C-alpha positions in Angstrom: 74.5 116.0 88.6 75.7 112.4 88.8 76.8 111.0 92.1 79.0 108.4 90.6 82.7 109.2 91.1 84.6 108.9 87.9 81.8 106.9 86.0 81.4 107.3 82.5 77.5 107.2 82.0 75.1 107.7 84.9 71.6 106.7 84.2 70.1 106.5 87.4 70.4 107.2 91.3 69.7 104.9 94.3 67.1 106.3 97.1 66.5 104.1 99.9 66.9 102.9 103.8 68.9 100.5 105.2 67.8 98.9 108.7 70.1 96.5 110.9 68.4 93.2 111.5 71.2 91.4 112.8 74.6 91.9 113.3 75.8 91.0 109.5 72.2 91.6 108.0 70.3 94.5 106.6 66.9 94.9 105.4 67.3 96.8 101.9 64.6 99.4 100.9 65.5 100.8 97.6 64.2 102.8 94.6 66.3 103.0 91.6 65.4 106.2 89.8 66.3 106.6 86.1 67.3 110.1 85.2 68.2 109.5 81.4 67.4 108.1 78.3 64.2 105.9 77.6 63.8 105.0 81.3 63.9 108.7 82.6 61.4 109.2 85.3 60.8 105.5 86.0 62.1 103.4 88.8 62.5 99.9 90.3 62.0 98.8 93.7 64.0 96.5 95.7 63.1 95.1 99.0 65.0 92.2 100.9 67.8 90.8 103.0 71.3 92.1 102.5 73.9 89.9 104.0 76.5 92.8 103.4 79.6 90.6 103.9 78.5 87.9 101.1 80.3 88.0 98.0 77.3 88.2 96.1 73.8 88.9 97.5 70.4 88.6 96.0 67.4 90.8 96.6 63.9 90.8 95.0 62.3 93.6 92.8 59.0 94.1 94.0 57.7 96.6 91.5 58.4 99.9 89.9 56.7 102.8 88.3 56.6 104.4 84.7 57.9 101.8 82.3 58.6 99.4 85.2 55.2 99.1 86.6 54.5 95.6 87.4 58.5 94.7 87.2 59.5 91.6 88.7 62.7 89.7 89.0 66.0 90.3 90.9 69.0 92.3 91.5 72.5 90.7 92.6 74.6 93.3 94.8 78.3 92.9 95.2 80.3 95.4 97.3 83.8 96.6 95.6 84.7 99.0 98.5 83.3 99.3 102.1 84.5 101.4 105.3 83.2 99.6 108.4 83.3 102.8 110.4 81.4 105.2 108.7 79.4 102.6 106.9 80.2 104.1 103.2 80.5 101.6 100.5 80.7 101.6 96.8 78.2 98.4 95.5 77.5 97.4 91.9 74.0 96.0 91.1 73.4 93.7 88.3 69.7 93.6 87.8 67.5 91.5 85.9 64.0 92.9 85.2 60.8 91.6 83.7 58.1 94.0 82.7 55.2 94.7 80.9 
């Protein structure tokens, strides 16, 4: 089942941990697991600083599994909606990846 609300196509789901490093910064440790199509069963791993109140944040892709083994490059995150009290957010990730 797709966790996306109102999306047309869901091809993967994020799994991760956020660690508060500073009042406005998080350390993101996240795997994006693909669940459909050519990349089904593969993952991309993101690890980096997420300054949540910046319009666009860049975080490095440090690896992956399946078809993305030895993956490198970066992801850009931009927040579309956030509820500061609950910590809930809708975040768009644009991912640029180089893999073998």
